C-alpha positions as CSV (number, residue, x, y, z in Angstrom):
1,M,0.1,0.0,0.1
2,A,1.2,3.7,-0.6
3,T,2.5,5.5,2.3
4,A,2.1,9.5,3.0
5,T,5.9,9.9,2.7
6,G,6.7,7.9,-0.4
7,V,3.5,8.9,-2.4
8,A,3.8,12.8,-1.5
9,G,7.3,12.9,-2.1
10,S,6.7,11.4,-5.8
11,A,6.2,14.6,-7.3
12,L,9.4,16.1,-5.7
13,G,11.2,13.0,-7.3
14,R,10.1,13.4,-10.4
15,V,11.3,17.3,-10.6
16,S,14.5,16.1,-9.4
17,R,15.1,13.5,-11.7
18,L,14.2,15.9,-14.2
19,W,17.2,18.1,-13.7
20,R,19.5,14.9,-13.9
21,R,17.7,13.5,-17.6
22,P,20.2,14.5,-20.5
23,G,18.6,17.1,-22.6
24,R,15.8,18.1,-20.2
25,I,17.5,21.1,-18.8
26,R,16.5,23.0,-21.7
27,R,12.6,22.1,-21.0
28,I,12.7,24.2,-17.3
29,P,10.9,27.0,-18.0
30,V,13.9,29.4,-16.9
31,V,12.0,32.7,-17.9
32,P,8.8,32.2,-16.0
33,L,10.7,30.7,-12.8
34,S,13.1,33.8,-13.2
35,I,9.8,36.3,-13.2
36,V,8.3,34.2,-10.2
37,A,11.4,34.6,-8.2
38,L,11.8,38.3,-8.9
39,L,8.4,38.7,-7.6
40,L,8.8,36.9,-4.5
41,V,12.2,38.7,-4.0
42,C,10.2,42.0,-4.6
43,A,7.2,40.8,-2.3
44,I,9.8,39.6,0.7
45,F,12.3,42.3,0.6
46,A,10.3,45.6,-0.3
47,N,11.7,47.4,2.3
48,I,15.0,46.7,1.4
49,I,15.5,47.3,-2.0
50,S,13.0,49.7,-3.1
51,P,14.9,53.2,-3.3
52,H,11.8,55.4,-1.7
53,D,8.6,55.2,0.7
54,P,5.6,54.3,-1.7
55,R,3.6,56.8,-0.1
56,G,6.4,59.7,-0.1
57,A,6.8,59.7,3.2
58,D,10.4,60.0,3.1
59,E,10.4,63.6,1.0
60,T,9.0,66.7,1.6
61,Q,5.7,68.3,-0.5
62,R,8.3,70.4,-2.2
63,E,10.7,67.7,-3.3
64,R,7.5,65.7,-4.4
65,V,5.9,68.7,-6.3
66,L,9.4,69.4,-8.2
67,K,9.4,65.5,-9.2
68,T,5.9,65.5,-10.6
69,L,5.7,63.5,-13.7
70,V,9.4,63.1,-14.1
71,P,9.7,60.5,-17.6
72,P,11.4,57.4,-17.3
73,F,15.0,56.9,-17.8
74,Q,16.0,60.5,-17.0
75,N,17.8,59.9,-13.3
76,W,18.9,56.9,-11.5
77,D,16.9,58.5,-8.4
78,N,13.5,57.4,-10.2
79,P,14.6,55.3,-13.2
80,L,11.1,54.3,-14.2
81,G,9.8,57.7,-13.5
82,T,7.5,59.1,-11.1
83,D,3.4,59.7,-11.1
84,R,1.2,62.9,-11.1
85,R,1.8,63.3,-7.1
86,G,5.7,62.6,-7.4
87,L,5.8,59.1,-6.0
88,D,8.2,56.7,-7.4
89,V,6.9,54.5,-9.9
90,L,9.3,51.6,-9.4
91,T,9.0,51.9,-5.8
92,R,5.3,51.5,-6.1
93,L,5.9,48.5,-8.5
94,I,7.9,46.6,-5.9
95,Y,5.3,47.4,-3.0
96,G,2.5,46.2,-5.7
97,A,4.4,42.9,-5.8
98,R,4.0,42.4,-2.4
99,T,0.3,43.3,-2.4
100,S,-0.3,40.7,-5.1
101,A,1.9,38.0,-3.6
102,V,0.2,38.4,0.0
103,I,-3.6,38.5,-1.1
104,S,-2.7,35.5,-3.7
105,M,-0.9,33.4,-0.9
106,I,-3.6,33.8,1.7
107,A,-6.8,33.6,-0.6
108,L,-5.5,30.5,-2.6
109,G,-4.6,29.0,1.2
110,F,-7.9,29.6,2.2
111,G,-9.4,28.2,-1.5
112,V,-7.1,25.1,-1.2
113,V,-7.6,24.2,2.4
114,A,-11.8,24.5,2.0
115,G,-11.5,23.1,-1.6
116,T,-9.6,19.9,-0.9
117,V,-11.4,19.2,2.4
118,L,-15.0,19.3,0.8
119,G,-13.5,17.7,-2.6
120,L,-12.2,14.5,-0.2
121,V,-15.5,14.4,1.6
122,A,-17.9,14.4,-1.8
123,G,-15.3,12.1,-3.6
124,F,-15.0,9.6,-0.9
125,R,-18.4,9.5,1.1
126,G,-20.5,10.0,-2.3
127,G,-24.2,10.0,-1.7
128,W,-26.1,13.1,-0.2
129,A,-22.7,14.6,0.9
130,D,-21.5,14.7,-2.9
131,A,-24.9,15.9,-4.4
132,I,-24.8,18.5,-1.8
133,I,-21.2,19.6,-2.1
134,M,-21.4,19.4,-6.1
135,R,-24.3,21.6,-6.2
136,L,-22.5,24.4,-4.2
137,V,-19.7,24.0,-6.7
138,D,-21.7,24.2,-9.5
139,A,-23.1,27.3,-8.2
140,A,-20.1,29.0,-7.6
141,L,-18.5,28.3,-10.7
142,A,-21.8,29.5,-12.8
143,F,-20.7,33.0,-12.5
144,P,-17.2,34.4,-13.6
145,L,-14.8,35.0,-10.5
146,I,-14.5,38.5,-11.4
147,L,-18.4,39.4,-11.2
148,V,-18.8,37.4,-7.7
149,A,-16.0,39.3,-6.4
150,M,-17.3,42.5,-7.3
151,L,-20.4,41.6,-5.7
152,I,-18.8,40.8,-2.3
153,V,-16.5,43.7,-2.4
154,V,-19.5,46.1,-3.2
155,V,-21.5,44.5,-0.3
156,L,-18.8,44.3,2.3
157,G,-16.7,47.6,1.1
158,P,-13.0,47.9,-0.4
159,G,-10.1,46.7,1.6
160,I,-7.5,44.1,1.5
161,Q,-9.5,41.7,4.0
162,N,-12.5,42.0,1.6
163,I,-10.6,41.3,-1.4
164,I,-9.4,37.8,0.1
165,L,-12.6,36.8,1.2
166,A,-13.9,37.2,-1.9
167,I,-11.4,35.6,-3.8
168,A,-11.4,32.7,-1.6
169,A,-15.1,32.2,-1.5
170,T,-14.9,31.6,-5.5
171,V,-11.9,30.1,-6.0
172,W,-12.6,27.2,-3.6
173,A,-14.8,25.5,-6.0
174,R,-12.2,24.9,-8.5
175,F,-10.2,22.9,-6.1
176,A,-13.2,20.8,-4.8
177,R,-13.9,19.6,-8.2
178,Q,-10.9,18.9,-9.3
179,V,-9.7,17.2,-5.9
180,R,-13.3,14.8,-6.0
181,G,-12.5,13.6,-9.6
182,E,-9.0,12.8,-8.5
183,V,-10.5,10.9,-5.3
184,L,-13.1,9.0,-7.3
185,S,-10.4,7.3,-9.3
186,I,-8.2,6.6,-6.2
187,K,-10.6,5.1,-3.9
188,E,-11.3,2.3,-6.4
189,R,-7.5,1.4,-6.4
190,D,-6.4,-2.1,-5.0
191,F,-4.4,-0.4,-2.0
192,V,-7.6,1.4,-0.9
193,T,-9.7,-1.6,-0.9
194,L,-7.1,-3.4,1.1
195,A,-7.3,-0.8,3.4
196,R,-11.0,-1.1,4.0
197,I,-10.7,-4.9,3.9
198,A,-8.0,-4.6,7.0
199,G,-10.5,-2.1,8.8
200,V,-8.6,1.0,8.4
201,P,-10.8,3.6,9.5
202,D,-12.0,6.1,6.6
203,Q,-10.2,8.9,8.2
204,T,-6.8,7.3,8.1
205,I,-7.4,6.2,4.3
206,I,-8.1,9.4,3.4
207,A,-5.2,11.0,5.2
208,R,-2.5,8.4,4.4
209,H,-3.8,7.0,1.1
210,I,-5.7,9.1,-0.8
211,L,-4.8,12.6,0.2
212,P,-1.1,12.3,-0.9
213,N,-2.1,11.2,-4.3
214,V,-3.8,14.4,-4.8
215,V,-0.9,16.6,-4.0
216,N,0.2,16.6,-7.6
217,T,-3.4,17.9,-8.8
218,L,-2.9,20.6,-6.0
219,L,0.4,22.0,-7.1
220,I,-1.1,21.9,-10.6
221,V,-4.2,23.8,-9.8
222,V,-2.5,26.3,-7.5
223,S,-0.1,27.2,-9.9
224,L,-2.6,28.0,-12.5
225,Q,-5.2,29.7,-10.2
226,I,-2.3,32.1,-9.2
227,G,-2.4,34.2,-12.4
228,N,-6.1,34.7,-12.2
229,V,-5.8,35.7,-8.5
230,I,-3.2,38.4,-9.4
231,L,-5.5,39.6,-12.2
232,T,-8.8,39.6,-10.4
233,E,-7.0,41.7,-7.5
234,A,-5.7,44.2,-10.1
235,S,-9.1,44.2,-11.9
236,L,-11.0,44.9,-8.4
237,S,-8.0,47.7,-7.7
238,F,-8.9,49.0,-11.3
239,L,-12.3,49.5,-10.9
240,G,-12.0,51.1,-7.2
241,L,-13.3,48.1,-5.4
242,G,-10.0,46.8,-4.1
243,L,-7.4,48.8,-2.1
244,P,-8.1,52.3,-1.3
245,P,-6.6,54.8,-3.7
246,G,-3.0,55.7,-3.1
247,D,-2.1,52.2,-1.5
248,P,0.7,50.6,-3.8
249,A,-0.9,48.3,-6.1
250,W,-0.8,47.4,-9.7
251,G,-4.2,47.7,-10.5
252,I,-4.2,51.1,-8.8
253,M,-1.6,52.3,-10.5
254,V,-3.3,51.4,-13.7
255,A,-6.3,53.1,-13.0
256,E,-4.6,56.3,-12.1
257,G,-2.5,56.4,-15.1
258,R,-5.4,55.9,-17.5
259,N,-6.1,59.8,-17.9
260,F,-2.8,60.1,-18.5
261,V,-1.9,57.9,-21.3
262,I,-0.7,60.5,-24.1
263,D,1.3,62.8,-21.6
264,A,2.5,60.2,-19.2
265,W,2.2,56.9,-21.0
266,W,4.3,55.2,-18.1
267,L,2.2,55.6,-15.5
268,S,-0.1,52.8,-17.0
269,L,2.3,50.9,-19.3
270,F,4.6,49.8,-16.5
271,P,2.2,48.1,-14.1
272,G,0.1,46.6,-16.9
273,I,3.7,44.9,-18.0
274,A,4.3,43.7,-14.8
275,I,0.5,42.6,-14.5
276,T,1.2,40.8,-17.7
277,L,4.5,39.1,-17.1
278,V,3.5,38.0,-14.0
279,V,0.0,36.3,-15.0
280,L,2.1,34.5,-17.9
281,A,4.7,33.0,-16.2
282,F,2.4,31.4,-13.5
283,N,0.3,30.0,-16.9
284,F,3.5,28.9,-18.5
285,F,5.0,27.4,-15.3
286,G,1.7,25.7,-14.4
287,D,2.1,24.0,-17.6
288,W,5.0,22.6,-17.6
289,L,4.5,21.4,-13.8
290,R,1.1,19.5,-15.1
291,D,3.6,17.9,-18.4
292,T,6.0,17.1,-15.5
293,L,3.8,15.7,-13.1
294,D,1.3,14.0,-14.9
295,P,2.4,10.8,-16.8
296,K,-0.1,11.0,-19.4
297,L,0.5,14.6,-20.4
298,R,4.5,14.5,-19.9
299,R,5.8,15.5,-23.2
300,L,8.9,13.6,-24.1
């Protein structure tokens, strides 16, 4: 029978063997991984690597007025220019990476836990529990993620806590459906049948034999959903339903620069590029992870 340690480590083992296999190194998504690593570095060390304060607290009002709408690549103090309030664009981009990372990790964390638990229960128990949970999943997936998030934020008000709640309340359904499908297949395998014959409690079977076997699926879904979560947060901020105006967030930066596209093109361009690159990086990484961890989809 499969053990939790052996099955849970199979994903890491396959990725590790990928590095040692001749000719496989070129298939590693170096560019997407570099972008993801840069995002994490900016999120963790924003206070250290950012040249200025994101709200301009380190400058006097006179200095900020003099630096209003400085174009990019004009000086080393503001390499990506400044906005209409004299705030450094590069600094706000770095702190915006922290905002996106924090919201994504917390919201996805709640979504993964709730979706995994409900998916395990629905797939393993079946019957009325499966029917009720799947109807809730169908209801959650019937509406676009951004629409449901907008409705929740409009009712509860803007703020980082409400954004996290809105995203977590919708993203869990995707994890629940994927986990349920995996459980329906895994629970029919011989090692689960033998465990039942041996009298192993259902909770132990789920924890030791079924849950480790869905880790691969969870990793893939998480990597693919991070981009959607970041895009949803940026969209809410752009529409004025996310963080309060003035906070360092990529969506807010795009919204603040939309009225100055001709005269100050860099205000919306740089945060827009950041959003695009990060979303594409996570999508490409998710595709590679799926091909690597799923033997049926792995490209040889």
